[in-house]
C-alpha positions in Angstrom: 20.2 14.4 -3.9 19.7 16.7 -0.9 17.3 15.6 1.9 14.9 18.4 1.1 14.5 17.4 -2.6 12.0 14.7 -1.8 9.8 17.1 0.1 9.9 19.7 -2.7 9.2 16.9 -5.2 6.1 15.7 -3.3 4.8 19.3 -2.9 5.2 19.7 -6.7 3.2 16.6 -7.3 0.5 17.8 -5.0 0.3 21.0 -7.0 -0.1 18.9 -10.1 -2.9 17.0 -8.5 -4.7 20.3 -7.7 -4.2 21.7 -11.2 -5.4 18.4 -12.8 -8.3 18.1 -10.4 -9.7 21.5 -11.6 -9.7 20.3 -15.2 -12.6 17.9 -14.7 -15.0 20.7 -13.9 -13.5 23.0 -16.6 -13.8 20.3 -19.3 -17.3 19.1 -18.2 -18.5 22.7 -18.5 -16.8 23.3 -21.9 -18.1 20.0 -23.5 -21.7 21.2 -23.3 -20.6 23.6 -26.1 -17.4 22.2 -27.7 -16.1 18.9 -29.0 -13.3 17.1 -27.2 -10.7 16.8 -30.0 -10.5 20.4 -31.1 -10.4 21.4 -27.4 -7.5 19.0 -26.9 -5.7 20.3 -30.0 -6.0 24.0 -29.0 -5.1 23.2 -25.4 -1.8 21.5 -26.3 -1.1 23.9 -29.2 -1.2 26.7 -26.7 1.1 24.7 -24.4 3.5 24.0 -27.4 3.5 27.7 -28.3 4.5 28.7 -24.7 7.2 26.1 -24.6 8.6 27.2 -28.0 8.8 30.7 -26.8 10.6 29.6 -23.7 13.1 27.7 -25.8 13.6 30.8 -28.0 14.3 33.0 -25.0 16.7 30.5 -23.5 18.6 30.0 -26.8 18.3 26.2 -26.9 16.4 23.8 -29.0 14.1 21.1 -27.7 15.5 17.5 -27.7 13.1 14.9 -29.1 13.4 11.4 -27.6 11.7 8.1 -28.0 10.7 7.9 -24.4 9.3 11.5 -24.5 7.3 10.6 -27.6 6.0 7.4 -26.0 4.9 9.5 -23.0 3.2 11.8 -25.5 1.2 8.9 -26.9 0.1 8.0 -23.4 -0.8 11.6 -22.7 -3.0 11.8 -25.8 -4.6 8.5 -25.1 -5.4 9.5 -21.5 -6.9 12.8 -22.3 -8.7 11.6 -25.4 -10.4 8.8 -23.6 -11.1 10.9 -20.5 -12.6 13.8 -22.6 -14.9 11.5 -24.6 -15.9 9.7 -21.4 -16.8 13.0 -19.7 -19.6 13.5 -22.2 -21.5 10.7 -20.6 -20.5 10.7 -16.9 -20.1 13.3 -14.2 -16.8 15.2 -13.5 -16.6 13.5 -10.0 -17.1 10.0 -11.4 -14.5 10.6 -14.1 -12.0 11.8 -11.5 -12.3 8.8 -9.3 -12.2 6.3 -12.1 -9.1 8.0 -13.5 -7.6 7.7 -10.0 -7.4 4.0 -10.5 -4.3 4.6 -12.6 -2.3 4.6 -9.3 -3.0 1.0 -8.3 -2.2 0.0 -11.9 1.3 1.5 -11.7 2.8 -1.5 -9.8 1.1 -3.9 -12.2 2.7 -2.2 -15.3 6.0 -2.0 -13.5 5.8 -5.9 -13.2 4.6 -6.4 -16.8 7.1 -4.1 -18.4 10.2 -4.2 -16.1 9.7 -7.3 -14.0 9.4 -5.3 -10.8 7.4 -7.5 -8.4 4.5 -5.7 -6.6 4.3 -6.0 -2.8 1.3 -7.7 -1.1 -0.2 -4.3 -0.3 -0.1 -3.3 -4.0 -2.1 -6.4 -4.8 -4.6 -5.5 -2.1 -4.8 -2.0 -3.5 -5.8 -3.4 -6.9 -8.6 -5.5 -5.3 -9.8 -2.5 -3.3 -9.7 -0.3 -6.4 -11.8 -2.7 -8.4 -14.3 -3.0 -5.6 -14.5 0.7 -5.3 -15.1 1.0 -9.0 -18.0 -1.5 -8.8 -19.6 0.6 -6.1 -18.9 4.0 -7.8 -20.3 2.9 -11.2 -23.1 0.9 -9.5 -22.1 -2.3 -11.3 -22.7 -4.0 -8.0 -26.4 -3.3 -8.4 -26.5 -5.0 -11.8 -26.1 -1.7 -13.7 -23.7 -2.4 -16.7 -20.8 -0.1 -17.3 -21.7 2.7 -19.6 -19.6 3.9 -22.6 -18.3 6.8 -20.4 -17.2 4.4 -17.7 -15.4 2.2 -20.1 -13.6 5.1 -21.9 -12.5 6.5 -18.6 -11.2 3.1 -17.5 -9.1 3.1 -20.6 -7.9 6.6 -19.6 -6.8 5.2 -16.2 -4.7 2.6 -18.0 -3.1 5.2 -20.2 -2.2 7.4 -17.2 -0.7 4.5 -15.4 1.6 3.9 -18.3 2.4 7.6 -18.6 3.7 7.6 -15.0 5.9 4.6 -15.7 7.3 6.1 -18.9 7.9 9.5 -17.4 9.8 7.9 -14.6 12.2 6.4 -17.1 12.3 9.5 -19.4 12.8 12.1 -16.6 16.0 10.4 -15.3 18.1 11.5 -18.4 16.0 14.1 -20.1 15.3 17.7 -19.0 11.7 18.1 -17.8 10.9 20.8 -20.3 12.0 18.4 -23.1 9.7 15.7 -21.8 6.8 18.3 -21.7 7.6 19.5 -25.2 7.6 15.9 -26.6 4.3 15.1 -24.9 2.7 18.3 -26.2 3.9 17.9 -29.7 2.7 14.3 -30.0 -0.7 15.2 -28.5 -1.2 18.1 -31.0 -0.4 15.8 -33.9 -2.6 13.0 -32.8 -5.5 15.3 -31.8 -5.3 16.9 -35.3 -5.4 13.5 -36.9 -8.3 12.4 -34.8 -10.6 15.3 -35.7 -11.6 14.2 -39.2 -11.8 10.5 -38.0 -14.3 11.4 -35.2 -15.9 14.2 -37.1 -15.3 16.7 -34.2 -14.7 20.3 -35.2 -16.8 22.5 -32.9 -14.9 24.9 -30.7 -17.0 28.1 -30.3 -15.4 31.3 -28.8 -17.7 31.1 -25.8 -16.2 32.6 -22.5 -16.7 29.2 -20.7 -14.8 27.4 -23.5 -12.1 30.1 -23.7 -11.4 30.0 -19.9 -11.4 26.2 -19.9 -8.8 26.2 -22.8 -6.6 28.8 -21.1 -6.7 27.1 -17.7 -6.1 23.6 -19.2 -3.5 24.8 -21.7 -1.3 27.0 -19.5 -1.7 25.8 -15.9 -2.8 22.2 -16.2 -0.5 21.4 -19.1 2.6 23.5 -19.3 3.0 24.1 -15.6 1.6 20.7 -14.5 3.7 18.5 -16.8 6.8 20.5 -16.1 6.2 20.1 -12.4 5.6 16.4 -12.8 8.7 15.7 -14.8 10.7 18.0 -12.4 9.3 16.1 -9.3 9.9 12.6 -10.7 13.7 13.3 -10.9 13.5 13.7 -7.1 11.0 11.1 -6.0 10.0 7.5 -7.0 7.1 6.7 -9.3 5.3 5.2 -6.3 5.7 8.5 -4.4 4.5 10.4 -7.4 1.4 8.2 -7.5 0.9 8.8 -3.8 0.9 12.6 -4.3 -1.5 12.3 -7.3 -4.0 10.5 -5.0 -5.3 14.0 -4.1 -6.4 14.7 -7.7 -9.9 13.2 -7.3 -10.4 14.9 -4.0 -9.6 18.3 -5.6 -11.9 17.3 -8.5 -14.8 16.5 -6.3 -14.4 19.7 -4.4 -14.4 21.8 -7.6 -17.4 19.8 -9.0 -19.3 20.2 -5.8 -18.6 23.9 -5.5 -19.2 24.8 -9.2 -21.4 22.1 -10.7 -23.3 21.0 -7.6 -22.4 17.3 -8.1 -23.1 15.0 -5.2 -22.3 11.3 -4.8 -24.9 8.8 -3.4 -23.9 7.0 -0.2 -22.9 3.8 -2.1 -20.9 5.8 -4.7 -19.2 7.7 -1.9 -18.1 4.4 -0.3 -16.8 3.3 -3.7 -14.9 6.6 -4.0 -13.4 6.2 -0.6 -12.3 2.6 -1.4 -10.5 3.9 -4.5 -8.8 6.6 -2.3 -7.7 4.0 0.2 -6.3 1.8 -2.7 -4.1 4.7 -3.9 -1.7 5.0 -0.9 -1.7 1.2 -0.5 -0.3 0.9 -4.0 2.5 3.3 -3.1 
């Protein structure tokens, strides 16, 4: 690996963070009109169509793999829980709770692969939990709402996705990992629609723009960049780069939706941000 590969890998991960950060505002706006599951289905169907066209042009077929499919299950779980949670909480709150996936990465590396976390990673988990208590105002005796709990589940799913993609990306082309993730997500989203009774996806300009942004930039491009980058950097470095996602999300939510955190919530958000590089 060349010395510059690590830098390019980190820049790619930062680009992913910016693209994903913008989706919180896009989805929050869309879900005032549309249901999450058909939105998720169309988003990843669009991604799958673009990837299929790219394979057709290149003359090769996608290679399905168990690790890629497992990553797809994590992607679906992360997005499904995040989208359902966004119906009840702000885009900013969703972004920072989702950011807890980073301190969870060393924990799952320990559980799944026996890789012991450093002391600073343990401290990061403690800071992250404290930040969560302040951000959700649990510290004031306010119980976690359904949106908070769903988004916590989302953070767990994304932590597992980072760990799985790290393993998958070492021996599988990044476009194949992205194809596997998109295919599994489309199938699971389609299966979930009748179970949840979610079918609404009106052709409103806000919904259409959110689908196009999420499907093309924040899915095809972002997942390709993530898989490409993680060939060149460690999962901890990937997590470190992704720490910028809630910052981008708050900037978009403030500019477009006018969302503002209270002083206590801001302290909690900052603690979560501090926990992210500690975990790396």
